N, C-alpha and C positions, 0 to 999 in steps of 0.2 A: 807225223811230226809230234814229238812229245814235249810239251812246254808246261811250266808251272801254271801259267795263266789258263791254258787250255784244260789242264787237269782240274782247275777250280771250276771251270765252266761245266765240265763233264759231271763233277760231283753235284753241282747245283742242278743240272738237268736231271740227274738221277733222283735227287730228292724231290724235284717237282713231279717227276714221273710217278714216283711212289705215292705222292700226295694225291695226284690225279686218280690213280687206281683206287686209293682209299675213298676218295670223294665219290667215285662211281659206286662203290659198295654202299 
């Protein structure tokens, strides 16, 4: 299901994932 709210959550999760990866480095 594609929803604007879900899309925002995915973008936020993606940003958090990148931040976590950078933090690990």
